[in-house]
C-alpha positions in Angstrom: 5.5 -2.3 11.7 7.9 -0.3 9.8 8.1 -0.2 5.9 9.0 1.8 2.8 12.3 2.4 1.4 12.1 0.2 -1.7 13.1 3.1 -3.9 16.6 2.7 -2.4 17.0 -0.7 -4.1 16.9 0.8 -7.5 15.7 -1.2 -10.5 15.9 -4.5 -8.7 12.9 -3.6 -6.7 10.5 -3.3 -9.6 9.7 -7.0 -9.4 6.6 -8.9 -8.8 8.2 -11.3 -6.1 11.1 -11.7 -3.8 12.3 -9.8 -0.9 13.5 -6.4 -0.8 17.1 -5.7 -1.3 19.6 -5.6 1.6 20.0 -2.0 1.3 16.3 -1.6 1.9 16.3 -3.9 4.9 19.4 -1.9 6.5 17.5 1.3 6.0 14.4 0.1 7.7 16.5 -1.4 10.6 18.4 2.0 11.0 15.1 3.8 11.1 13.8 1.3 13.7 16.9 1.4 15.8 18.3 4.9 15.5 15.4 7.2 14.9 12.6 5.3 16.6 14.7 3.9 19.3 13.0 0.4 19.3 15.2 -2.4 20.5 12.9 -5.5 20.3 14.0 -8.3 18.0 12.7 -8.1 14.4 10.5 -11.2 14.1 9.0 -10.9 10.4 9.9 -9.4 7.2 7.8 -9.2 4.1 7.5 -7.4 0.8 4.8 -6.8 -1.8 4.6 -5.3 -5.1 3.3 -1.9 -5.6 0.6 -1.3 -8.1 0.3 2.1 -10.0 -2.2 3.4 -12.6 -1.2 5.5 -15.6 -2.7 8.6 -13.9 -1.3 7.8 -10.4 -5.1 7.6 -9.1 -5.9 4.5 -7.3 -8.8 2.1 -8.6 -12.1 1.7 -7.0 -14.6 0.0 -9.2 -17.8 -2.1 -8.7 -16.8 -4.8 -11.2 -20.2 -6.4 -11.1 -23.2 -5.9 -8.7 -21.9 -6.2 -5.1 -18.2 -7.1 -6.0 -15.7 -4.2 -5.7 -12.1 -4.0 -6.7 -9.6 -1.6 -5.1 -5.9 -1.2 -5.5 -3.1 0.5 -7.4 -2.3 2.7 -4.3 1.2 3.7 -6.0 3.0 2.8 -2.7 0.6 4.3 -0.2 -1.5 1.2 0.5 -1.4 1.5 4.2 -3.2 4.7 4.1 -5.1 4.9 0.8 -6.1 1.2 1.1 -7.8 1.7 4.5 -9.6 4.9 3.3 -10.9 3.2 0.0 -11.9 0.1 1.9 -14.0 2.3 4.1 -15.3 4.2 1.3 -16.5 0.9 -0.4 -17.9 -0.4 2.8 -20.0 2.8 3.1 -21.2 2.6 -0.5 -22.2 -1.1 0.0 -24.1 -0.2 3.3 -25.5 3.2 2.2 -25.8 2.7 -1.4 -23.4 5.7 -1.7 -20.3 7.2 -0.5 -18.9 10.6 -1.0 -15.5 9.2 -0.3 -15.6 7.4 -3.6 -16.3 10.5 -5.7 -12.8 11.2 -6.8 -12.3 7.3 -7.9 -15.8 6.7 -9.4 -16.7 8.4 -12.6 
């Protein structure tokens, strides 16, 4: 899986739906072919909106007992999403998680 580069598409990429612009796809293909050296055919493409908060810090909140909401990863969902998911799982199982400290008041 290869992703990113939506900043190359300019203002058109600030949308809630739709595929990334051709310039984004071309950039990803160059990365895949020229820098990584992969030659396998491309079988799937997808795009998703990026969520931001005013302060740039992702959201991790127990919205009601036992129900957590995490998101607004500012374009780093592959990494931060997995970390926050793990932190919430720890909080649910252990009753606390030191990993959540920066996100929960």
